[in-house]
C-alpha positions, 0 to 999 in steps of 0.5 A: 072438346070441353063443351065451353062455348066461345063467345060470339060463335054462331051455332054453325061455327060451334058445330064446325068446331065440334066436328073438327074436334071429333075427327081426331083419333084416340076415341077411347082416351079422349072420351075418358078425358071428357068423362073425367072432366064432367064426371059429376054431371055425367054420374047423375043418371046412374046415381038417380037410377041405381041408388033406389034400386040398390037400397030396395034390393039391400032391404029385401036381402036383409029380410030374406037372408035371415040366419044365412047372413054373417059378417066374415072378416069385416064384410057381409057374406051369405053363408052356403048355397042360397035357397030358392027365395034368395035365387029368385031375389037375385034374378029379380035384382038382375032384371031390375038392374038391366031395366035401370041400365036401359034408362041410365046408359042412354041418358048418360050418352045424351049428356055426354053428346051434349058435352062433346058438341058444346050444348048443355042438356039437363039430366032430367031432360036426358032421363025423360028422353031415355025413358021414352025410348025404353021399349026400344032400348029394352029390345036392343038389350035383349038382342045384345044379350042373345048375340053375346050368349050365342057367341058363348054357346058356340065357343063352348060347343066347339070346346065340348065336341072337339076339345080344341081350346084355341079354336073355341076361344077364337070363334068365341072372340070373333063372334063377340067382337062382331056383336059389339056394334050392339053397344054403339046402337044405343046412340042412334036409338036415343039421339035419332029416335030410331027403333031397335032394328033401325039403331042396329042397322045404323050402327053397322052402317057407321062401322063399315070401312073400319069394322075392326077399329070400331069394334075394338074401340067398343070392346076396350072402352066399354067392356075390357078397360072398365073390367080391368079397372074393377079387377085392379081396384079389387086387387089393391084393396083385397084383404081390407074389411069394408073397403072392397064393397065401398070401392065396388059400389062407387066404381059401379056408378062411375063406370057408366059415364066412361062407357057412355062417353066412349059410345057417344064420341065413337058415334059422333066420330063415325057420323062425321066420317061416314055421314053428312053435315045434315045428319050431324046437324040433326043430331045436335039440334035434336038434343033437348034445348034446356038450361041445366041447373048447376050441378051440386057436387056435394050431393052427387058425391054423397050419393056416390058414397052413400051405398058404401057408407051405409054398408060400412055402417051396417057392418061396423055397428051391426044393428041387426045382430048378424053373426060375426066371424073371423076366418083365415085360410092358413095354407092359402099361400103355402106350397103344395109341392115337396120341399127338401129344405132342411130344418135348422132345428133337427136336420130333417126336411121341413114337414109337409102338410097334406089334405088328410092330416088334421086330427085334433085342435087344442087350446095350448099354452098362452092361449095359442091354439095347437093342431095335431096333424098326422096321417102316414108319416111322423106327426106334426104340430101347427100352432096359431101364434095369434088369435086369427091364425094368420101367423103360424109355427109348423114343426115336427111332433114325432121324432124320425123313424116312428112306426107308420100306419099308427095315427097319433092321439092327443090330450090336453093337460090342465096347464095347456101342454099336450100329451101325444102318443107315439110308436117307436120300433126296433128291427127296421132301418132308417127308412122304416123298412123291416129287416127281420120280422121275428125281431121287429117290435113297436112300443107305445110311448108318450110325448109331452108338447108345448106350443112349439115342440115335443119331447119324450115324456121324462121317465115314461115307460112303454105302455104297449109292445106289438110284435107283429106289423099286421096287428091293428091298434087304435089309441085314445088319450084323456087327461085325468082330473088329478093330473094323470092320464088315461090311455085307451087301446083297441087290439085284435083278439084271436078267433074264439072257439065259437067263431065270434070275431072280437077285439079287446078294449084295454085302458092304462091309468097313469098318475102323471102325464109321463105315465111313469107307473102304467097300470093296464087292464082289459075291460071289454070285448067288443064284436067286430066284422072280420070281412069289413074294413073295420076302420074303427074310431076310439075316444077316451074320456074321464068324468069329474069323479075320475071314472073312465068313459070310452067310446068306440065307433065303426066308420063302416057300420056306424055302430057306437059302443060306450064302456064306462067304469064304476070306479077310477081303477075300473074294477067293473065296466059296463057296456052299452050300445046306443047305436046299432050296426047298419047293414046298409051300404056305407061310404065309410064316413061315419064318425063320432065325438064325445064329451063327459059332462059334470054328472059323469054322463057322456054326450055323443054327437055322431053321423048316422050312416043310414041317412047321413044326418048328424045326431046327438045322444043325450046319455041317461046312464054312464054307459049310454044304455039309455039315451035321448036322440036329437037330430041336428041336421038334415039327412044328406052329405054331412061330415063327422062332427066335433063337439065341445062344452061352452063356458055357459054349459051348452053343447056345441056341435060343428060339422060340414053340411056338404049339400048346402056348402056350409059349416054349421054349429049346433048349440044345445041346451038340454034337448033344445038346439039351434043351428047357425051356419058360420061359413061357406065351403068354397070347394067340396069340403072334407072329413077333416074337422076339429074344434076347441074353445080358444082363450076367449071361450069362443069355439075355434074350428079348424077344417079342411076344404078340399077340391082336388090333389093340390087344390085344398086349404086348411081353414080356421073359422071362429064365430065371435058372437055365436047366439 
């Protein structure tokens, strides 16, 4: 029924013609056809109700979001877990939207009914009629919410008690379908003026005799098909900036006419079958007698597009100066299963990436960012071939057969190449199994890597030889100002006569990155705990005056030692301990990062094992025996930090705030620091995080977001306008 009135027809003839039309089956498709033909007129109540609500809610959100808002990949996003004010705002918006729906839906049902019976009803009259019935409609909404909640609780209860998924979903589905007539009750409430109780009774009486047909019609026409349409639109525009939000706002407004048309046609269809001619006549005659104004298509279309246009303008222009972020889940489409495919380059299977592999991030040659990945097998290189890291190259860094258990270290040279440590071995077979422990040897050497591959350092010499597989070694590398290299090593020392457990710290200075003439010297002895895991970390640095600075931290006790040299050859070394051992229980997640400033004094970011807070040590001496401490984060579950020095001289410290599910960058000038959340942790996060400045001088952060064994991603996040 199109709603057109044949000339000369009486009111009775029009009603008879409408009844004949409404007896036809295929309620959903006929109702949708009506909604399409009269979409502009039927969309007026939803636009009039929801646009003001949306604009007010968005304005309040801008004020409440403040520093937690960002534009991520061209779309507005709230960073991390919302605080109390945002949760309260969200709840208030949901309540107001529900109240608005209690006016918009019945008003649109009345308009759709008028279209179906050939009687014009103005949008203003329909909205006034719906507003008068608002208390009954609000009660009807409450009953519907309680009914569907009861269905959900019943299904979940069965699932929790019995674990029978099929039974639980079956019960949930049956109860939800049984509650579907609550949707049909909207029509008798607004068209016949019934109470909420009377409307429900009327709806269930009309569905009698065709209960499953009517409930399925409501389920598909009002709930499932609109939801599927929304999913299809989201899928079609996923990955595009701005478009998903624009499409979503338009879809939210035009969905109401389709839902209302289904409710109106199904009510009239069942009324014609189950009711009387008098009842049908009363419904038609009860519609407001009005002469609707011609619908102005342009203003209505503009109103439908207004939220999307405002959103797009706000995102593109960014008048409020929101943080803009580029983010890529590098491994989103990567397989987590073992791959036996053979690489064309060296005959080995292609490398696999694991959730614990991330070690370092560097700005490589040509502005391409390069990650060093290593855990228990040979080290690997992952190179970002573009600025957003959507295209990558993943290849082996170390050759086959290197010693397992020694994590590779790396340093960036002035020309963008990388130096990577590697341990070769003798006395083992091709699978790494030691054949003769007396003849087994492991030798520390170097690899020189560009953005695509690594080769043994030409002319390089063995830096260290280990003769026992039980000897623990930690290695760190740093580039020297003149083009040379510094290699720092921690190694176990025999138990002394005084029964003090110690480990030795030695440095190897090289005049070239291949280390053709290594000079090794032990510069310090540091205490260790023999009966703890002693999972130590080592960081090497060199000041502008070529004087080495080495940081050693213990992930279990949280202690931090700094060893500095008085000259490039380290004729004399000084040791400071700015962070003492903690006797409290530790989760083994302590970590530290260091950079050496132009004055030669280090700046150290670390995770305090006593409370989990990220802190910054502003060292007043080279060995950091005196330092100021700045707390950068709240206590709690934070991951080990990474730090770089920005081009404007600020110290940037990045870490994962697991309690608030966000990645944060703290920018410090002297003792003044500002924290900026830059992205949301969507799973549980992980201890893997590395940071470096890209070719544009922006901090790029690579981090692991781990939810489970096969549920993780390597993510690259770059703030584009960090304050």
